[in-house]
Backbone bond lengths (Angstrom), bond angles and torsions (degrees), N, CA, C in turn:
res aa  C-N    CA-C-N  psi(-1)  N-CA   C-N-CA  omega(-1)  CA-C   N-CA-C  phi
1 X - - - 1.450 - - 1.523 108.05 -
2 X 1.313 115.31 136.42 1.458 121.98 178.47 1.518 107.55 -117.70
3 X 1.321 115.91 131.81 1.453 120.73 179.48 1.521 108.63 -113.34
4 X 1.332 116.07 130.24 1.451 122.26 176.81 1.514 106.73 -133.08
5 X 1.309 115.67 108.39 1.463 118.52 -175.78 1.509 109.45 64.32
6 X 1.325 116.96 -120.99 1.461 121.45 178.82 1.529 112.86 -98.55
7 X 1.323 115.93 -3.90 1.456 119.85 -177.52 1.531 110.77 -95.54
8 X 1.317 114.48 140.68 1.455 120.87 175.59 1.518 108.41 -122.90
9 X 1.317 115.46 137.16 1.454 120.77 177.16 1.523 108.31 -127.98
10 X 1.313 114.27 141.68 1.455 120.01 177.49 1.517 107.92 -103.70
11 X 1.313 116.04 129.09 1.456 121.97 178.67 1.521 108.82 -118.27
12 X 1.310 115.57 136.08 1.458 120.19 176.29 1.523 108.15 -91.69
13 X 1.307 116.49 131.81 1.456 121.73 178.15 1.521 107.48 -120.23
14 X 1.329 115.42 122.21 1.451 120.26 177.66 1.523 108.57 -89.40
15 X 1.303 115.70 125.44 1.461 121.42 176.82 1.520 107.06 -111.13
16 X 1.330 116.22 122.30 1.460 120.41 -177.98 1.524 109.85 -128.93
17 X 1.323 114.28 153.69 1.463 119.10 177.05 1.522 109.50 -79.32
18 X 1.304 116.02 160.40 1.462 120.88 178.24 1.529 110.20 -60.33
19 X 1.317 117.01 -37.05 1.457 121.75 -179.65 1.539 110.99 -65.09
20 X 1.318 117.57 -38.52 1.458 122.46 -177.54 1.525 112.41 -82.39
21 X 1.321 117.91 -15.62 1.463 122.18 -171.61 1.528 113.85 -53.65
22 X 1.339 121.51 -46.04 1.475 119.95 178.06 1.528 112.61 -59.54
23 X 1.316 118.01 -39.32 1.471 120.15 177.63 1.523 110.52 -67.87
24 X 1.311 116.24 -35.94 1.464 121.11 178.34 1.532 110.01 -62.90
25 X 1.325 116.64 -44.62 1.463 120.61 178.18 1.524 111.04 -63.18
26 X 1.328 117.20 -38.75 1.465 120.96 177.35 1.527 110.06 -62.82
27 X 1.334 116.81 -41.85 1.462 121.33 178.06 1.523 110.74 -60.58
28 X 1.314 117.10 -43.17 1.466 121.09 178.47 1.530 110.05 -62.88
29 X 1.339 116.69 -44.72 1.475 120.07 177.71 1.522 111.17 -58.11
30 X 1.326 117.38 -42.24 1.467 121.01 179.63 1.522 111.30 -64.74
31 X 1.325 117.05 -40.08 1.463 120.46 179.37 1.530 111.16 -67.28
32 X 1.328 116.73 -38.21 1.467 120.16 177.53 1.524 110.18 -64.71
33 X 1.337 116.61 -43.79 1.466 120.41 179.14 1.531 110.99 -62.15
34 X 1.335 116.92 -40.82 1.465 120.67 178.96 1.528 110.38 -64.69
35 X 1.324 116.60 -43.38 1.467 120.83 178.83 1.523 110.43 -61.01
36 X 1.324 116.89 -43.42 1.466 120.83 179.12 1.527 110.64 -62.34
37 X 1.334 117.45 -43.24 1.466 120.61 178.66 1.528 110.77 -60.52
38 X 1.334 116.29 -45.36 1.463 120.10 -179.12 1.527 111.73 -64.89
39 X 1.328 117.07 -39.50 1.461 120.11 177.91 1.525 111.01 -65.20
40 X 1.331 116.78 -41.15 1.469 119.26 178.28 1.522 110.58 -64.74
41 X 1.324 116.38 -41.22 1.466 120.72 -178.86 1.527 111.10 -64.46
42 X 1.319 116.00 -33.46 1.473 120.43 -177.10 1.523 111.60 -109.19
43 X 1.321 115.66 32.93 1.456 121.39 -173.97 1.523 112.69 -52.96
44 X 1.315 117.27 -47.51 1.478 119.99 -176.65 1.527 111.44 -61.83
45 X 1.312 117.28 -44.79 1.469 120.52 -179.57 1.529 110.87 -65.46
46 X 1.333 116.89 -40.57 1.468 120.69 179.14 1.527 109.65 -65.20
47 X 1.328 116.57 -45.28 1.462 120.93 179.81 1.526 110.93 -60.74
48 X 1.334 117.31 -43.26 1.468 121.00 178.34 1.525 111.20 -61.72
49 X 1.328 117.09 -41.22 1.470 120.70 179.28 1.524 110.87 -65.04
50 X 1.327 116.43 -42.54 1.474 120.18 178.74 1.529 110.26 -63.16
51 X 1.330 116.11 -45.03 1.472 119.68 179.07 1.528 111.48 -59.68
52 X 1.316 116.78 -40.22 1.473 120.92 179.05 1.526 110.56 -64.76
53 X 1.322 116.62 -42.81 1.473 120.52 178.95 1.518 110.06 -61.89
54 X 1.330 116.80 -44.22 1.464 120.59 -179.83 1.524 110.80 -63.39
55 X 1.323 117.06 -43.88 1.477 120.04 178.01 1.530 110.63 -58.35
56 X 1.326 116.58 -44.62 1.469 120.00 179.94 1.525 111.54 -65.93
57 X 1.329 117.00 -36.66 1.465 120.67 -178.11 1.524 111.58 -69.37
58 X 1.309 118.10 -27.96 1.472 121.42 -178.67 1.522 112.69 -65.36
59 X 1.328 116.64 -15.23 1.473 119.44 178.05 1.522 111.28 -70.46
60 X 1.316 117.64 -21.44 1.457 122.23 -174.15 1.520 110.43 -102.87
61 X 1.317 116.05 151.59 1.461 120.76 -175.45 1.530 113.70 -108.72
62 X 1.311 118.31 -23.76 1.464 118.91 -176.91 1.529 109.88 -109.68
63 X 1.326 116.57 148.13 1.467 119.71 177.77 1.531 112.88 -56.51
64 X 1.324 116.98 -36.39 1.467 120.37 -179.44 1.530 110.95 -63.82
65 X 1.324 116.70 -42.94 1.462 119.47 -179.94 1.524 111.22 -69.46
66 X 1.321 116.77 -36.05 1.464 120.03 176.82 1.519 110.03 -63.57
67 X 1.339 116.68 -46.18 1.479 121.15 178.56 1.517 110.66 -59.35
68 X 1.314 117.45 -45.12 1.463 121.02 -179.57 1.516 110.84 -61.77
69 X 1.321 117.04 -41.03 1.467 120.27 -179.69 1.525 111.59 -67.42
70 X 1.321 117.69 -28.36 1.464 121.38 -177.07 1.521 113.25 -86.29
71 X 1.313 117.00 -17.24 1.460 119.97 -178.65 1.528 110.30 -72.93
72 X 1.348 114.84 142.88 1.489 118.56 178.91 1.508 112.39 -68.52
């Protein structure tokens, strides 16, 4: 957990042994490939969501306000 001011964020850290590291990298490659396939399959929905986010962000003028609006 990382605390900055009043905000706390939880970060996951994967710890792997040197022996397992090549398999770990392969797992990451597989997850990236799966994510890419899913994004391509849902291209229209992803594009529409991005366009909506951009339209909403254009209402703001400063980077700080844009960041605040984009945070969950």
